[in-house]
C-alpha positions in Angstrom: -34.9 27.0 100.2 -37.3 29.8 100.9 -38.4 30.5 104.5 -42.2 30.1 105.2 -44.1 33.2 106.0 -46.2 33.0 109.1 -49.0 35.5 109.9 -50.2 36.0 113.4 -53.9 37.0 113.5 -55.5 38.0 116.8 -59.2 37.2 116.6 -60.1 39.7 119.4 -58.3 42.8 120.5 -59.4 42.1 124.1 -59.3 38.8 126.0 -62.5 36.9 126.8 -63.0 36.8 130.6 -64.6 33.8 132.2 -65.6 33.7 135.9 -66.4 30.5 137.8 -66.7 29.5 141.5 -64.3 27.0 142.9 -66.0 23.7 143.4 -68.0 23.8 140.1 -67.8 20.5 138.1 -66.2 22.2 135.1 -65.7 25.5 133.2 -65.4 26.0 129.5 -62.8 28.3 128.1 -64.2 29.5 124.7 -62.3 29.4 121.5 -64.6 29.5 118.5 -63.4 29.8 114.9 -65.7 30.6 112.0 -63.2 30.4 109.2 -61.7 27.4 107.3 -60.1 24.8 109.5 -57.8 22.3 107.8 -58.4 18.6 107.9 -56.2 17.9 111.0 -55.4 21.2 112.6 -53.0 21.6 115.6 -54.7 23.4 118.5 -52.6 24.3 121.5 -53.9 25.7 124.8 -51.1 27.2 126.9 -50.4 29.4 129.9 -47.2 31.4 129.8 -46.7 31.5 133.6 -46.4 27.7 133.8 -43.5 25.3 133.2 -44.3 23.3 131.1 -46.6 25.8 129.4 -48.8 23.2 127.7 -52.3 22.8 129.1 -53.8 20.8 126.2 -52.7 19.9 122.6 -54.9 18.4 119.9 -53.2 17.4 116.6 -53.7 14.8 113.9 -57.3 14.3 115.0 -56.5 13.3 118.6 -55.3 14.6 121.9 -51.5 14.8 122.4 -50.9 15.2 126.2 -47.3 14.1 126.3 -45.9 17.5 127.2 -48.9 18.6 129.3 -48.4 20.3 132.6 -49.3 17.7 135.2 -51.6 20.1 137.0 -53.9 20.0 133.9 -54.8 16.3 133.7 -58.4 17.6 133.9 -58.9 18.9 130.4 -60.8 17.9 127.3 -61.7 19.3 123.9 -64.6 18.8 121.6 -63.9 15.8 119.3 -65.9 17.3 116.4 -64.0 20.5 116.1 -63.8 20.5 112.3 -67.6 20.5 111.9 -68.4 22.9 114.7 -65.4 25.2 114.7 -65.5 24.9 118.5 -62.0 24.7 119.8 -63.0 25.4 123.4 -61.3 23.8 126.3 -63.2 22.2 129.2 -61.4 22.3 132.6 -62.9 20.0 135.2 -63.0 21.0 138.9 -61.4 24.4 138.6 -59.5 25.8 141.6 -58.1 29.3 142.4 -54.7 28.0 141.2 -56.3 27.7 137.7 -56.9 31.5 137.5 -54.9 33.3 134.9 -54.5 33.9 131.2 -54.8 31.0 128.7 -53.9 31.2 125.0 -55.7 29.1 122.3 -53.4 28.8 119.3 -54.6 27.4 116.0 -52.0 26.5 113.4 -53.7 26.7 110.0 -51.4 26.2 107.1 -49.2 29.3 107.1 -51.4 31.2 109.5 -51.4 31.2 113.3 -54.6 32.3 115.0 -54.6 33.2 118.7 -57.3 33.9 121.2 -56.7 34.8 124.8 -59.0 33.8 127.6 -58.7 35.0 131.2 -60.1 32.6 133.8 -61.0 33.9 137.2 -61.8 31.2 139.8 -63.5 32.6 142.9 -62.4 30.7 146.0 -64.8 29.2 148.6 -64.5 31.0 151.9 -65.4 29.4 155.2 -68.2 31.5 156.7 -69.3 31.4 160.3 -73.1 31.4 160.8 -74.2 33.7 163.7 -75.6 31.7 166.6 -73.9 28.5 165.6 -71.0 27.2 167.8 -68.6 24.5 167.0 -68.6 23.1 170.5 -70.6 20.6 172.4 
């Protein structure tokens, strides 16, 4: 039996950087693919600094969240990814803890396509307003 050849193709030499303020309703981590996408591709969103690493998996036309890191029960992907090529991940209610590097991996026949997205969530700081006291 012959071993399968697997090519790794980086779509971008540099990562996409996304900034959002903590407290926003959601943020979209972009992963767009303009090439051929097979009928039922496997798309995995991961973070290497987590255990488990899985943030979101879509395979066989549906979400497979069985191995998902419990902190990421706030994710969703476009259901019409074959037509649009939009494999982006939407993360609801981002927090500073969500800041870090995410990898979108697309398994396409013998090829593996990867795109890195760096999310920077800016925390909300309590600010004192001059002339306003907290007392009676």
